[in-house]
C-alpha positions in Angstrom: -34.4 -90.1 24.5 -35.9 -93.5 23.5 -39.5 -92.3 24.3 -38.9 -89.4 22.0 -37.5 -91.8 19.4 -40.6 -94.1 19.6 -42.9 -91.2 19.4 -41.3 -89.9 16.3 -41.2 -93.4 14.7 -44.9 -94.0 15.3 -46.0 -90.5 14.3 -47.6 -90.6 10.9 -45.8 -87.4 9.8 -42.2 -86.9 10.3 -40.1 -84.1 9.0 -36.8 -85.5 7.7 -33.8 -83.7 9.0 -30.2 -84.8 8.7 -30.0 -88.5 8.6 -28.3 -90.4 11.4 -26.2 -93.5 11.0 -26.9 -95.0 14.4 -23.8 -97.3 14.1 -21.6 -94.4 13.0 -20.4 -93.2 9.6 -19.9 -95.9 7.1 -21.5 -98.6 9.3 -24.9 -100.3 9.5 -26.8 -102.6 11.8 -25.7 -106.2 11.2 -28.3 -107.8 13.5 -31.7 -106.2 12.7 -33.5 -108.4 15.2 -31.2 -107.5 18.1 -32.9 -105.6 20.9 -31.4 -102.4 22.1 -32.3 -101.7 25.7 -31.3 -98.5 27.6 -32.0 -98.3 31.3 -35.3 -96.7 32.1 -36.4 -96.8 28.4 -38.4 -99.3 26.4 -36.5 -101.8 24.4 -36.2 -101.1 20.6 -35.3 -103.6 17.8 -32.0 -102.6 16.2 -33.6 -102.6 12.7 -36.2 -100.1 13.8 -33.5 -97.9 15.4 -31.6 -97.9 12.1 -34.7 -97.0 10.1 -35.5 -94.2 12.5 -32.0 -92.8 11.9 -32.3 -93.1 8.1 -35.5 -91.1 8.0 -34.3 -88.4 10.3 -36.4 -89.3 13.3 -33.4 -89.3 15.6 -32.1 -85.8 16.5 -28.6 -85.3 15.1 -27.4 -84.1 18.6 -28.4 -87.5 20.1 -27.1 -89.6 17.2 -23.4 -89.1 18.1 -23.5 -91.0 21.4 -25.4 -94.0 20.1 -22.6 -96.0 18.3 -20.7 -97.0 21.5 -24.0 -98.2 23.0 -25.1 -100.5 20.2 -23.0 -103.6 20.8 -26.1 -105.8 20.7 -26.9 -104.5 17.2 -23.6 -105.9 15.7 -22.6 -102.8 13.8 -20.6 -103.6 10.6 -19.1 -101.7 7.7 -21.8 -100.9 5.1 -22.0 -103.7 2.5 -22.6 -101.3 -0.4 -20.8 -98.1 -1.0 -23.6 -95.8 -2.1 -21.3 -92.9 -2.8 -19.6 -94.7 -5.7 -21.8 -95.7 -8.6 -21.3 -99.0 -10.4 -19.1 -98.7 -13.5 -21.0 -98.4 -16.8 -19.9 -100.9 -19.4 -20.8 -100.6 -23.1 -23.7 -102.7 -24.2 -22.7 -105.7 -26.3 -23.4 -104.9 -29.9 -23.2 -107.5 -32.6 -21.4 -106.5 -35.8 -23.5 -105.7 -38.8 -24.0 -108.6 -41.2 -24.6 -108.5 -44.9 -27.7 -110.5 -45.1 -29.0 -110.9 -48.6 -32.5 -109.3 -48.8 -34.2 -109.5 -52.2 -37.3 -107.4 -52.5 -40.4 -109.4 -53.5 -43.0 -108.2 -56.1 -46.5 -107.3 -55.0 -49.1 -109.9 -55.6 -50.1 -110.1 -59.3 -53.7 -110.8 -58.7 -54.9 -108.9 -55.6 -58.2 -110.0 -54.1 -60.9 -108.0 -52.5 -61.4 -108.5 -48.8 -63.1 -110.3 -47.3 -62.9 -113.4 -49.3 -66.0 -115.7 -49.0 -65.3 -119.4 -49.6 
């Protein structure tokens, strides 16, 4: 499984399928530099494992059994709920003021441009 995962991560072209939250739904890796080691497989940094899940490089049928194995990755609830957008507040708008604006007359004696001294 891990060899397949590494191959898919290192491949230059990956076809995104359903994404996989390696820590489980609503959770994310809390220790990105943690090293996940599975017997007989190469060790993988937890951050790399999480990214592989996000881009769809981990088959969805293998994703389900990962969360209980990732104790070293310190899985935590996601810090940002991406399903709920931030509330939109109205922009602060200053009230209109009655500023006195008197029009000015055009110059009485226009000059030709350019003016040589």
